[in-house]
PAZAPA-4460 file (N, C-alpha, C; in steps of 0.05 Angstrom, whole numbers, plus 32768, in hexadecimal, padded with zeros to 4 digits):
% residues 287
    n_x    n_y    n_z   ca_x   ca_y   ca_z    c_x    c_y    c_z   seq   type   mol
   7EF2   7AAE   7E08   7F01   7AC0   7E19   7F19   7AD2   7E05     1      M     A
   7F16   7AE9   7E0B   7F29   7AF6   7DFE   7F49   7AF2   7E03     2      T     A
   7F56   7AF2   7DF3   7F70   7AEF   7DF8   7F7C   7B06   7DFE     3      T     A
   7F96   7B05   7E0B   7FA3   7B20   7E13   7FAE   7B32   7DFB     4      L     A
   7FB2   7B2C   7DE4   7FB4   7B38   7DCD   7FA1   7B4A   7DC4     5      Y     A
   7F84   7B38   7DC8   7F6C   7B46   7DBC   7F66   7B5D   7DCF     6      Q     A
   7F68   7B57   7DEA   7F63   7B6E   7E01   7F75   7B8A   7DFB     7      D     A
   7F8D   7B80   7DF0   7FA2   7B97   7DED   7F9C   7BA5   7DD7     8      L     A
   7F92   7B9A   7DC1   7F88   7BA4   7DAC   7F6E   7BB3   7DAA     9      K     A
   7F5D   7BA8   7DBA   7F41   7BB9   7DC3   7F4B   7BD5   7DCF    10      D     A
   7F5E   7BD1   7DE5   7F62   7BEB   7DF4   7F73   7BFD   7DE0    11      K     A
   7F84   7BF5   7DD1   7F91   7C09   7DBE   7F7A   7C18   7DAA    12      L     A
   7F69   7C05   7DA3   7F57   7C11   7D8F   7F44   7C26   7D9D    13      A     A
   7F45   7C26   7DB8   7F35   7C36   7DC4   7F43   7C53   7DCB    14      R     A
   7F5A   7C53   7DC6   7F69   7C68   7DCB   7F66   7C80   7DBA    15      L     A
   7F68   7C96   7DBB   7F6C   7CB0   7DA8   7F83   7CAA   7D97    16      H     A
   7F80   7CAD   7D7B   7F98   7CA9   7D68   7FB0   7CB6   7D6B    17      V     A
   7FB4   7CCD   7D82   7FCA   7CD7   7D86   7FD7   7CC7   7D9E    18      L     A
   7FC5   7CB8   7DB0   7FD2   7CA4   7DC5   7FD9   7C8F   7DB8    19      E     A
   7FCF   7C84   7D9E   7FD8   7C70   7D91   7FF7   7C72   7D86    20      Q     A
   7FFC   7C8E   7D81   8014   7C98   7D79   8029   7C92   7D8D    21      M     A
   8020   7C9B   7DA3   8030   7C9A   7DC3   8039   7C7B   7DC2    22      I     A
   8025   7C6D   7DBE   802C   7C4C   7DBE   8041   7C42   7DAF    23      V     A
   803A   7C4C   7D92   804D   7C48   7D7D   8069   7C4F   7D82    24      V     A
   806A   7C6A   7D88   8087   7C73   7D92   8094   7C64   7DA7    25      N     A
   8085   7C60   7DBF   8090   7C4E   7DD1   8094   7C30   7DC9    26      A     A
   8089   7C24   7DBA   8092   7C0A   7DAE   80AD   7C08   7D9F    27      L     A
   80B0   7C1E   7D90   80C0   7C21   7D80   80DD   7C22   7D8E    28      V     A
   80DB   7C36   7D9E   80F2   7C3C   7DB7   80F9   7C23   7DC3    29      F     A
   80E6   7C15   7DCA   80E9   7BFC   7DDB   80F1   7BE6   7DCC    30      L     A
   80EF   7BE2   7DB5   80F5   7BCD   7D9C   8116   7BD3   7D99    31      I     A
   8115   7BF1   7D94   8133   7BF9   7D8D   814C   7BF2   7D9F    32      T     A
   813B   7BF6   7DBF   8149   7BF3   7DD2   8153   7BD0   7DD9    33      G     A
   8142   7BC1   7DD3   8143   7BA9   7DD6   8158   7B99   7DBF    34      L     A
   815B   7BA5   7DA7   816A   7BA0   7D96   8188   7BA6   7D9D    35      L     A
   818F   7BC0   7DA9   81A5   7BC6   7DB5   81B0   7BAF   7DC8    36      S     A
   819C   7BA2   7DD5   81A8   7B8B   7DEC   81AD   7B6F   7DDD    37      L     A
   819D   7B6C   7DC9   81A1   7B53   7DB7   81B9   7B54   7DA3    38      V     A
   81B9   7B68   7D97   81C6   7B6B   7D80   81DC   7B84   7D84    39      I     A
   81F1   7B7F   7D83   8208   7B92   7D85   8205   7BAD   7D74    40      S     A
   81FF   7BC3   7D7D   81F5   7BDD   7D6B   81DB   7BD9   7D59    41      N     A
   81CD   7BC4   7D64   81B2   7BBC   7D56   819E   7BD8   7D56    42      G     A
   819D   7BE6   7D6D   818F   7BFD   7D6D   8199   7C11   7D58    43      R     A
   81B1   7C15   7D5B   81BB   7C27   7D47   81B9   7C22   7D28    44      F     A
   81B9   7C07   7D24   81B4   7C03   7D06   8197   7C09   7D01    45      Y     A
   8186   7C00   7D11   8169   7C0E   7D0C   8165   7C28   7D08    46      V     A
   8174   7C37   7D1B   8171   7C54   7D15   817E   7C5D   7CFF    47      L     A
   8192   7C50   7CF5   819F   7C5A   7CD9   8188   7C54   7CC5    48      D     A
   817C   7C40   7CCB   816C   7C36   7CAF   8151   7C46   7CB0    49      F     A
   8148   7C52   7CC4   812C   7C5C   7CC6   8132   7C7A   7CCC    50      L     A
   8145   7C88   7CD6   814A   7CA3   7CD8   8151   7CB4   7CBD    51      S     A
   8149   7CCD   7CC3   814F   7CDB   7CAB   8166   7CE5   7CA4    52      L     A
   8176   7CE0   7C8F   8190   7CE7   7C8E   8194   7D06   7C88    53      S     A
   81AC   7D11   7C8E   81B0   7D2A   7C8B   81BC   7D32   7C6E    54      N     A
   81B9   7D1A   7C60   81C2   7D1C   7C44   81AB   7D15   7C30    55      D     A
   81A3   7D2A   7C24   8187   7D2C   7C0F   8187   7D15   7BFF    56      I     A
   819D   7D0F   7BF8   81A0   7CF7   7BE7   8195   7CDD   7BEE    57      W     A
   81A0   7CD8   7C08   8197   7CBD   7C15   817B   7CBC   7C21    58      E     A
   816A   7CD9   7C1F   814F   7CDA   7C23   8144   7CD3   7C0E    59      V     A
   814A   7CDA   7BF4   8144   7CCD   7BDB   8142   7CB3   7BDA    60      F     A
   8158   7CAA   7BE2   815D   7C8A   7BDC   8149   7C7B   7BF5    61      L     A
   8147   7C87   7C0B   813B   7C7D   7C22   8120   7C8D   7C2B    62      N     A
   810B   7C8D   7C13   80F2   7CA2   7C17   80E3   7C9A   7C30    63      P     A
   80E1   7C83   7C3F   80D5   7C7C   7C4E   80DD   7C90   7C6D    64      W     A
   80F2   7C91   7C6C   8102   7CA4   7C82   80F3   7CBD   7C8A    65      T     A
   80E6   7CC6   7C73   80D9   7CDF   7C79   80C3   7CE0   7C8B    66      I     A
   80BA   7CC5   7C92   80A2   7CC3   7CA5   80B1   7CB2   7CC3    67      I     A
   80BF   7C9C   7CB5   80C9   7C8A   7CCD   80DC   7C95   7CE6    68      T     A
   80E8   7CB1   7CDA   80F8   7CB8   7CF4   80E6   7CC6   7D0A    69      Y     A
   80D0   7CCC   7D01   80BD   7CD8   7D16   80B4   7CC6   7D29    70      G     A
   80BD   7CAF   7D28   80B5   7C9A   7D3C   80CC   7C95   7D4D    71      F     A
   80DF   7C9C   7D4E   80FB   7C94   7D51   8108   7CA5   7D65    72      L     A
   8110   7CA2   7D81   8122   7CB7   7D8E   8137   7CA7   7D9E    73      H     A
   8148   7CBA   7D9D   8168   7CAF   7DAA   8166   7CA9   7DC7    74      Y     A
   815B   7CBA   7DD5   8157   7CB5   7DF2   813B   7CB2   7E04    75      S     A
   813B   7CA7   7E18   811C   7CA7   7E26   8113   7CC3   7E2B    76      L     A
   8127   7CD3   7E36   811F   7CEE   7E35   810F   7CFB   7E1F    77      T     A
   811E   7CFA   7E09   8116   7D03   7DF1   80F6   7CF5   7DE7    78      H     A
   80F3   7CE0   7DEB   80D9   7CD1   7DE9   80C5   7CDA   7DFF    79      L     A
   80CE   7CE0   7E14   80BD   7CE7   7E28   80AC   7D00   7E29    80      F     A
   80BE   7D13   7E21   80B5   7D2D   7E23   80A4   7D32   7E08    81      F     A
   80AB   7D25   7DF0   809A   7D22   7DD6   8082   7D15   7DDE    82      N     A
   8081   7D03   7DED   8069   7CF4   7DEF   8054   7D00   7E06    83      M     A
   805E   7D0E   7E19   8052   7D1E   7E2A   8045   7D2D   7E20    84      L     A
   804C   7D42   7E0F   8042   7D56   7E02   802F   7D4A   7DEF    85      V     A
   8033   7D33   7DE0   801C   7D27   7DCE   8006   7D1C   7DDD    86      L     A
   800D   7D13   7DF9   7FED   7D09   7E04   7FE2   7D22   7E0D    87      Y     A
   7FE8   7D39   7E12   7FDC   7D53   7E1A   7FC9   7D58   7E03    88      I     A
   7FD7   7D55   7DE9   7FCC   7D5F   7DD0   7FB3   7D4D   7DCC    89      L     A
   7FB7   7D31   7DD2   7FA5   7D19   7DCA   7F87   7D24   7DDC    90      A     A
   7F8F   7D2E   7DF3   7F75   7D38   7E04   7F6B   7D54   7DF8    91      R     A
   7F7A   7D61   7DEB   7F6D   7D79   7DE3   7F5E   7D71   7DC8    92      T     A
   7F6D   7D66   7DB6   7F5A   7D5C   7D9E   7F46   7D47   7D9E    93      F     A
   7F45   7D3C   7DB3   7F2E   7D26   7DB8   7F16   7D2F   7DBC    94      A     A
   7F1A   7D4C   7DCA   7F05   7D5E   7DD2   7EF3   7D6F   7DBA    95      N     A
   7F08   7D76   7DA6   7F03   7D8D   7D95   7F07   7D82   7D74    96      L     A
   7F10   7D70   7D72   7F14   7D65   7D53   7F12   7D47   7D4F    97      Y     A
   7F10   7D3F   7D38   7F0C   7D23   7D29   7F2D   7D1A   7D30    98      R     A
   7F2B   7D01   7D3D   7F48   7CF4   7D41   7F58   7CF4   7D22    99      P     A
   7F4B   7CED   7D10   7F58   7CEB   7CF7   7F67   7D0A   7CF1   100      R     A
   7F5B   7D1C   7CF4   7F65   7D35   7CF1   7F7F   7D3A   7D01   101      M     A
   7F82   7D33   7D17   7F95   7D2E   7D2D   7FAD   7D22   7D21   102      A     A
   7FAA   7D08   7D17   7FBD   7CFD   7D0D   7FC8   7D04   7CF0   103      L     A
   7FBA   7D0F   7CE4   7FBF   7D1E   7CC7   7FD5   7D37   7CD0   104      K     A
   7FCD   7D49   7CDF   7FDE   7D5C   7CE5   7FF7   7D4F   7CF8   105      I     A
   7FFB   7D3D   7D04   800F   7D32   7D10   8020   7D27   7CF6   106      Y     A
   801B   7D16   7CE3   8029   7D0A   7CCF   8034   7D21   7CBE   107      V     A
   801F   7D35   7CB7   802A   7D48   7CA6   8045   7D58   7CB1   108      L     A
   803C   7D5E   7CCE   8051   7D6A   7CDB   806D   7D5C   7CD6   109      G     A
   806E   7D45   7CDA   8083   7D2E   7CDA   8090   7D33   7CBC   110      I     A
   8083   7D32   7CAB   808C   7D32   7C8E   8093   7D50   7C8A   111      I     A
   8085   7D66   7C91   808F   7D81   7C91   80AB   7D88   7C98   112      S     A
   80B2   7D77   7CB6   80C3   7D7E   7CC1   80DE   7D6F   7CB2   113      G     A
   80D7   7D59   7CA4   80EF   7D49   7C91   80F1   7D5B   7C7C   114      A     A
   80E0   7D62   7C6F   80E4   7D7A   7C55   80F8   7D8D   7C59   115      V     A
   80F0   7DA0   7C74   80FE   7DB7   7C7B   811D   7DAB   7C86   116      F     A
   811F   7D9B   7C8C   813B   7D8D   7C96   814E   7D85   7C80   117      F     A
   8143   7D75   7C6B   814D   7D70   7C55   8155   7D8A   7C43   118      S     A
   8143   7D9B   7C4A   814A   7DB4   7C31   8160   7DC6   7C42   119      L     A
   8161   7DC5   7C5B   8175   7DD7   7C69   8192   7DCE   7C64   120      A     A
   818D   7DAD   7C65   81A9   7DA2   7C62   81B4   7DA3   7C45   121      T     A
   81A3   7DAE   7C31   81AC   7DAD   7C18   81AE   7DC8   7C12   122      S     A
   81A2   7DDC   7C1A   819F   7DFC   7C18   81BA   7E07   7C29   123      L     A
   81BA   7DFE   7C3F   81CA   7E13   7C53   81E3   7DFA   7C5E   124      F     A
   81F1   7DEE   7C50   8207   7DDC   7C58   821D   7DEA   7C66   125      P     A
   8223   7DE1   7C7E   8239   7DEF   7C8F   8230   7E06   7C9A   126      G     A
   8218   7E10   7C97   820F   7E28   7CA2   81FF   7E23   7CC1   127      I     A
   81ED   7E0F   7CB9   81DD   7E00   7CCF   81F1   7DE9   7CE0   128      L     A
   81EE   7DE4   7CF4   81FD   7DCE   7D04   81EC   7DB2   7D01   129      N     A
   81F1   7DA8   7CE7   81DD   7D8C   7CE1   81F3   7D75   7CDB   130      I     A
   81FF   7D69   7CED   8213   7D55   7CE8   8205   7D36   7CEB   131      N     A
   81EC   7D33   7CF0   81E6   7D17   7CF2   81C6   7D16   7CE7   132      G     A
   81BC   7CFB   7CEC   81A6   7CF9   7CE0   818B   7D06   7CF8   133      P     A
   8173   7D09   7CEC   815C   7D12   7CF8   814A   7CFC   7D06   134      L     A
   8144   7CFB   7D1F   8132   7CE9   7D29   811E   7CFC   7D3F   135      V     A
   8108   7CF2   7D43   80F7   7CFB   7D52   80D9   7D09   7D4C   136      G     A
   80C6   7D07   7D5D   80AE   7D11   7D56   80A5   7D2E   7D59   137      A     A
   80B9   7D3D   7D62   80B5   7D57   7D6A   80A8   7D66   7D54   138      S     A
   80AD   7D65   7D3C   809F   7D72   7D25   8082   7D6E   7D27   139      A     A
   8079   7D54   7D27   8060   7D4F   7D26   8053   7D59   7D42   140      G     A
   805F   7D59   7D56   804E   7D61   7D70   804F   7D87   7D6D   141      V     A
   8060   7D8F   7D5E   8060   7DAA   7D5D   804C   7DB5   7D4B   142      R     A
   8048   7DA3   7D35   8033   7DAB   7D23   801A   7DAD   7D30   143      A     A
   8013   7D96   7D42   7FFB   7D95   7D53   7FFA   7DB0   7D64   144      C     A
   8007   7DB7   7D6D   800A   7DCF   7D80   8001   7DE4   7D72   145      I     A
   800F   7DEC   7D5E   800C   7E04   7D4F   7FF1   7E07   7D44   146      I     A
   7FE9   7DED   7D35   7FCC   7DEB   7D29   7FB8   7DFA   7D3E   147      F     A
   7FBD   7DEC   7D57   7FA6   7DF7   7D6F   7FA8   7E16   7D71   148      L     A
   7FC2   7E1E   7D78   7FC9   7E38   7D79   7FBF   7E4E   7D63   149      C     A
   7FBE   7E41   7D47   7FB9   7E56   7D30   7F95   7E55   7D31   150      V     A
   7F8C   7E3C   7D35   7F74   7E33   7D2A   7F5E   7E3D   7D48   151      Y     A
   7F68   7E42   7D5D   7F58   7E4C   7D71   7F6A   7E60   7D84   152      M     A
   7F75   7E70   7D79   7F89   7E88   7D80   7F83   7E8E   7D9B   153      P     A
   7F68   7E96   7DA4   7F5F   7E9F   7DB8   7F52   7E93   7DCF   154      D     A
   7F5B   7E78   7DC7   7F4D   7E66   7DE0   7F62   7E67   7DFC   155      K     A
   7F56   7E68   7E0F   7F69   7E69   7E25   7F6E   7E50   7E36   156      L     A
   7F8B   7E53   7E3A   7F95   7E3B   7E43   7FA3   7E40   7E5F   157      V     A
   7FA1   7E30   7E6D   7FB3   7E33   7E8A   7FC9   7E20   7E8D   158      G     A
   7FDC   7E32   7E9F   7FF7   7E27   7EA6   7FF9   7E29   7EC3   159      F     A
   7FF1   7E15   7ED8   7FF3   7E20   7EF1   7FE2   7E39   7EFA   160      F     A
   7FEA   7E50   7F04   7FD8   7E63   7F08   7FD5   7E76   7EEE   161      T     A
   7FE5   7E74   7ED7   7FE5   7E84   7EC7   7FCD   7E7A   7EAE   162      L     A
   7FC4   7E90   7EA1   7FAE   7E90   7E8B   7FB3   7EA0   7E72   163      R     A
   7FB8   7E92   7E5F   7FBA   7EA3   7E4A   7FB1   7E97   7E30   164      F     A
   7FB0   7EA3   7E19   7FA6   7E9B   7E00   7FB8   7E87   7DF1   165      K     A
   7FAF   7E73   7DE5   7FC1   7E63   7DD1   7FD8   7E73   7DC4   166      L     A
   7FC8   7E88   7DB2   7FDE   7E90   7DA3   7FFA   7E97   7DAE   167      K     A
   7FF9   7EA1   7DC5   8013   7EAA   7DD2   8021   7E94   7DD4   168      Y     A
   8013   7E7B   7DDC   8022   7E61   7DDF   8038   7E5E   7DC2   169      L     A
   802A   7E5F   7DAE   8030   7E59   7D97   8048   7E6A   7D92   170      G     A
   8044   7E89   7D93   805E   7E9D   7D8E   8074   7E93   7D9F   171      I     A
   806E   7E8C   7DB8   8081   7E87   7DCB   8093   7E75   7DC7   172      A     A
   808A   7E5B   7DBB   8094   7E43   7DB6   80A8   7E45   7D96   173      M     A
   809B   7E58   7D87   80AD   7E5A   7D71   80C4   7E6A   7D77   174      V     A
   80C1   7E80   7D8A   80D8   7E96   7D8A   80EA   7E82   7D9D   175      V     A
   80E2   7E74   7DB2   80FB   7E67   7DC2   8108   7E52   7DB1   176      L     A
   80F8   7E48   7D99   8104   7E35   7D89   811A   7E3C   7D77   177      D     A
   8116   7E59   7D6E   8129   7E64   7D5B   8147   7E62   7D60   178      L     A
   814C   7E64   7D7A   816E   7E69   7D85   8177   7E4C   7D7F   179      P     A
   8168   7E37   7D7D   8171   7E1C   7D79   817E   7E1B   7D5E   180      G     A
   817B   7E2C   7D4D   818D   7E29   7D31   81A9   7E2C   7D32   181      L     A
   81B0   7E39   7D4C   81C8   7E3C   7D4D   81D3   7E29   7D5E   182      L     A
   81C3   7E14   7D6A   81D0   7E03   7D7B   81D8   7DED   7D6F   183      S     A
   81E1   7DD8   7D7F   81F0   7DBF   7D76   81D7   7DAA   7D6F   184      A     A
   81B8   7DB5   7D6F   81AA   7DA9   7D65   8196   7DB4   7D51   185      N     A
   81A4   7DC4   7D43   8199   7DD3   7D30   8189   7DC5   7D18   186      S     A
   818D   7DAD   7D13   817E   7D9E   7D01   8161   7D98   7D0C   187      G     A
   8164   7D8F   7D26   8147   7D8D   7D35   8137   7DA8   7D34   188      G     A
   8145   7DBC   7D38   812E   7DD5   7D3A   8129   7DDB   7D1D   189      T     A
   8139   7DD4   7D07   812B   7DD6   7CF0   8114   7DC8   7CE8   190      V     A
   8112   7DAF   7CF4   80FB   7D9F   7CF5   80E5   7DA8   7D02   191      A     A
   80E9   7DB6   7D1C   80D3   7DBF   7D28   80CA   7DD3   7D18   192      H     A
   80D5   7DE8   7D0C   80C8   7DFB   7CF9   80BB   7DF1   7CE9   193      I     A
   80C4   7DDE   7CD7   80B2   7DCE   7CC4   8099   7DC6   7CD1   194      G     A
   8098   7DBC   7CE8   8080   7DB1   7CFA   806C   7DCF   7CFC   195      G     A
   8079   7DE4   7D06   8072   7DF8   7D0D   805D   7E05   7CF0   196      Y     A
   806A   7E03   7CDE   8065   7E0C   7CC1   8049   7DF3   7CBC   197      A     A
   804E   7DE4   7CBA   8039   7DD2   7CB2   8021   7DD5   7CC5   198      M     A
   8025   7DDA   7CDE   800B   7DDA   7CF0   8000   7DF9   7CE7   199      G     A
   800E   7E0D   7CE4   7FFF   7E25   7CDA   7FF1   7E22   7CC3   200      F     A
   7FFC   7E16   7CAE   7FF4   7E17   7C92   7FD7   7E0B   7C95   201      Y     A
   7FDC   7DEF   7CA3   7FC4   7DDE   7CA9   7FA9   7DEE   7CB4   202      F     A
   7FB2   7DFD   7CC9   7F9C   7E0A   7CD4   7F91   7E1E   7CC4   203      A     A
   7FA0   7E2E   7CB4   7F9D   7E47   7CA8   7F88   7E39   7C8E   204      Y     A
   7F90   7E27   7C84   7F82   7E1C   7C6E   7F64   7E10   7C78   205      Q     A
   7F64   7E01   7C8D   7F4D   7DF8   7C97   7F3A   7E10   7C9E   206      L     A
   7F41   7E26   7CAA   7F30   7E3F   7CB0   7F26   7E49   7C95   207      Q     A
   7F2C   7E43   7C82   7F23   7E48   7C65   7F11   7E2E   7C5E   208      K     A
   7F0D   7E1D   7C6B   7EFD   7E0B   7C60   7F0C   7DF4   7C4E   209      G     A
   7F2D   7DEE   7C52   7F37   7DE1   7C43   7F4D   7DD2   7C52   210      R     A
   7F47   7DB5   7C50   7F5B   7DA7   7C62   7F6A   7D99   7C4B   211      E     A
   7F85   7DA1   7C54   7F9F   7D97   7C41   7FA2   7D7C   7C45   212      I     A
   7F98   7D70   7C5D   7FA3   7D53   7C5D   7F8E   7D40   7C52   213      G     A
   7F7C   7D4A   7C40   7F66   7D31   7C39   7F73   7D1D   7C29   214      Q     A
   7F89   7D21   7C1E   7F99   7D0B   7C0C   7F9F   7CF4   7C1E   215      F     A
   7FA2   7CF9   7C3A   7FA8   7CE2   7C48   7F94   7CD8   7C52   216      L     A
   7F7C   7CDF   7C4D   7F62   7CCE   7C53   7F60   7CB2   7C3F   217      D     A
   7F6B   7CB7   7C29   7F6B   7CA0   7C15   7F7F   7C88   7C25   218      N     A
   7F91   7C96   7C2C   7FA7   7C81   7C39   7F9B   7C70   7C4F   219      I     A
   7F8E   7C82   7C61   7F88   7C77   7C78   7F6F   7C66   7C73   220      L     A
   7F5B   7C6F   7C60   7F49   7C62   7C5B   7F50   7C44   7C4E   221      D     A
   7F69   7C43   7C3D   7F70   7C29   7C31   7F7C   7C18   7C47   222      Y     A
   7F8B   7C21   7C59   7F92   7C0F   7C70   7F80   7C05   7C82   223      L     A
   7F6A   7C18   7C84   7F56   7C10   7C96   7F47   7BFA   7C8C   224      S     A
   7F40   7BF9   7C73   7F33   7BE3   7C62   7F42   7BCD   7C61   225      N     A
   7F5D   7BD0   7C5F   7F6F   7BB7   7C5F   7F6A   7BA7   7C7A   226      K     A
   7F66   7BB3   7C90   7F63   7BA9   7CAA   7F47   7B9B   7CB2   227      K     A
   7F30   7BAD   7CA7   7F1A   7BA4   7CAB   7F09   7BA6   7C8A   228      H     A
   7F0B   7B90   7C7C   7F03   7B90   7C61   7EE4   7B8F   7C66   229      P     A
   7ED8   7BA3   7C56   7EBB   7BA5   7C50   7EAD   7B90   7C42   230      L     A
   7E9A   7B81   7C4B   7E85   7B78   7C3D   7E71   7B83   7C32   231      K     A
   7E70   7B82   7C17   7E58   7B94   7C0E   7E3E   7B85   7C01   232      T     A
   7E2B   7B8F   7C06   7E0F   7B7F   7C05   7E04   7B8F   7BF0   233      A     A
   7DF8   7B7F   7BDA   7DEA   7B90   7BC2   7DC9   7B8C   7BC4   234      Y     A
   7DBD   7B9E   7BC4   7D9D   7B9C   7BBF   7D92   7BAC   7BA8   235      R     A
   7D7C   7BAC   7BA0   7D70   7BB9   7B90   7D68   7BCF   7B96   236      K     A
   7D69   7BE9   7B89   7D5F   7C04   7B8F   7D46   7C07   7B8F   237      K     A
   7D37   7C0E   7BA1   7D19   7C16   7B9F   7D10   7C2F   7B9C   238      T     A
   7CFA   7C38   7B9C   7CEF   7C56   7B99   7CF4   7C5F   7BAF   239      K     A
   7CF1   7C57   7BCB   7CF5   7C62   7BE6   7D11   7C66   7BE7   240      K     A
   7D25   7C61   7BD9   7D42   7C66   7BE1   7D45   7C83   7BDA   241      D     A
   7D55   7C8F   7BEB   7D5A   7CAF   7BE4   7D78   7CB3   7BE2   242      T     A
   7D80   7CC2   7BD7   7D9D   7CCA   7BD4   7DA7   7CD1   7BF2   243      P     A
   7DB8   7CC8   7BF5   7DCD   7CD0   7C12   7DDE   7CE7   7C0C   244      K     A
   7DE4   7CF5   7C1E   7DF1   7D09   7C1B   7E12   7D07   7C15   245      P     A
   7E1B   7D18   7C06   7E37   7D0D   7C01   7E47   7D0C   7C1D   246      K     A
   7E5B   7CF7   7C1B   7E6E   7CFD   7C36   7E7D   7D12   7C3B   247      K     A
   7E88   7D20   7C25   7E9A   7D36   7C28   7E85   7D4C   7C31   248      D     A
   7E68   7D54   7C26   7E57   7D63   7C34   7E4F   7D66   7C50   249      Q     A
   7E4F   7D4B   7C59   7E4C   7D42   7C74   7E68   7D4A   7C86   250      N     A
   7E7E   7D41   7C7D   7E95   7D4D   7C85   7E95   7D69   7C89   251      A     A
   7E8E   7D79   7C74   7E92   7D90   7C79   7E80   7D9F   7C8A   252      F     A
   7E66   7D9A   7C89   7E55   7DA3   7C9D   7E5A   7D9C   7CB6   253      T     A
   7E61   7D80   7CBC   7E6A   7D79   7CDB   7E83   7D8A   7CDE   254      H     A
   7E97   7D8E   7CD0   7EAD   7DA1   7CDC   7EA5   7DC2   7CDC   255      Q     A
   7E93   7DCC   7CD2   7E88   7DE8   7CD1   7E7C   7DE7   7CF1   256      K     A
   7E6F   7DD7   7CF8   7E61   7DDA   7D12   7E75   7DD9   7D26   257      Q     A
   7E90   7DCA   7D25   7EA3   7DC8   7D36   7EB2   7DE2   7D35   258      I     A
   7EB3   7DEC   7D1C   7EBE   7E08   7D1C   7EB0   7E1C   7D2B   259      D     A
   7E96   7E1C   7D24   7E88   7E33   7D37   7E87   7E30   7D55   260      L     A
   7E89   7E1A   7D5E   7E8C   7E13   7D7C   7EAC   7E1A   7D81   261      I     A
   7EBB   7E17   7D6E   7ED8   7E1F   7D7A   7EDB   7E3A   7D7B   262      L     A
   7ECC   7E45   7D6B   7ED1   7E68   7D66   7EC2   7E70   7D85   263      D     A
   7EAE   7E5E   7D8E   7E9E   7E6A   7DA7   7EB3   7E64   7DB8   264      K     A
   7EC2   7E4D   7DBF   7ED4   7E47   7DD5   7EEA   7E5D   7DD4   265      I     A
   7EF4   7E63   7DBB   7F0D   7E7A   7DB9   7F02   7E91   7DC2   266      G     A
   7EE7   7E9C   7DBC   7EDF   7EB2   7DCC   7ED2   7EB5   7DE2   267      K     A
   7EC2   7EA2   7DEF   7EB5   7EA0   7E08   7EC2   7E8C   7E1C   268      S     A
   7ECF   7E75   7E14   7EDB   7E65   7E21   7EC5   7E4A   7E1F   269      G     A
   7ED5   7E37   7E26   7ECA   7E18   7E29   7EAD   7E1D   7E37   270      Y     A
   7EA9   7E21   7E51   7E93   7E26   7E60   7E78   7E31   7E54   271      E     A
   7E81   7E41   7E3B   7E6D   7E4E   7E34   7E55   7E43   7E20   272      S     A
   7E64   7E26   7E1D   7E52   7E1A   7E06   7E3C   7E0B   7E17   273      L     A
   7E26   7E08   7E07   7E0B   7DF9   7E11   7E15   7DDB   7E16   274      T     A
   7E01   7DD0   7E20   7E0C   7DB6   7E26   7E05   7DA4   7E08   275      Q     A
   7DF3   7DAF   7DFD   7DF0   7DA1   7DDE   7E10   7DA2   7DD0   276      E     A
   7E19   7DBE   7DCE   7E33   7DC0   7DC2   7E4D   7DAE   7DCE   277      E     A
   7E49   7DAD   7DE9   7E5E   7D9D   7DF6   7E5A   7D7E   7DEE   278      K     A
   7E3E   7D78   7DEE   7E40   7D5B   7DE3   7E45   7D53   7DC7   279      D     A
   7E40   7D64   7DB4   7E47   7D6C   7D99   7E65   7D65   7D98   280      F     A
   7E7B   7D75   7DA4   7E95   7D75   7DA6   7E99   7D53   7DB0   281      L     A
   7E88   7D51   7DC4   7E95   7D30   7DD0   7E93   7D1E   7DBB   282      F     A
   7E79   7D1C   7DB2   7E7C   7D0B   7D9A   7E8B   7D0C   7D83   283      R     A
   7E93   7D26   7D79   7EA3   7D2A   7D66   7EBE   7D20   7D68   284      A     A
   7EC2   7D24   7D84   7EDF   7D1A   7D8A   7EE5   7CF9   7D86   285      G     A
   7ECF   7CEA   7D8F   7ECE   7CD1   7D88   7ECE   7CBF   7D72   286      K     A
   7ECA   7CD3   7D5C   7EC5   7CCC   7D41   7EE4   7CC0   7D36   287      K     A
***
């Protein structure tokens, strides 16, 4: 009989990686909330330890905050809207891209947001209204959105009765975000811009056949192997053994097939795909 823990673990493993990020963000918010009930100011101690300081020297002393700030949220409303958009993105990425690519864009977006925020506090002191630490997943979320807008700009999306191309959504988001540089949350807006920049750059490089997030694969492979150690069996090589294609070559060919299908979607819409192409995208989203 499986335990409750095993059931939850299996269900979590079946989620898309961005949906798993939603669970992580929600758990962190819940834990920090419980700490505030058990320990006086306990939640704020955690936030101070894991949030990104507006003092760049403290960032150098606490380098883990470049990532951990992206999993913290001050309020339930802040958490809800970020996770709602992340859930919608998970549905899109699940049908079009490998889950690991979505995770790399998300994480790199958070890191880019941290870099932009830290540079802004150092280069423009007193000009921008940055009076406190940074928290929130917004930079990672925006990196994923802009990636889609740049990589498949002509894909039609709907909002109630309106139909428009993804590129216009990206332009509108950036334009509407810019006035935030003069608001009380200018630090958050700077982080958003960092997310936009990373999403754009990731898509631009991927269109040229280069994936800038490959270095994260080594880290993710290492963490995966730590959880599931591989047992290696050795056998003698026979004449019938044939060399297997290199992993990188297979991955590149696989991504090229996806790119061609995405181009077709951008020009003619999803319904123009053959059933074979739809099945290929579905299988690719499950890997």
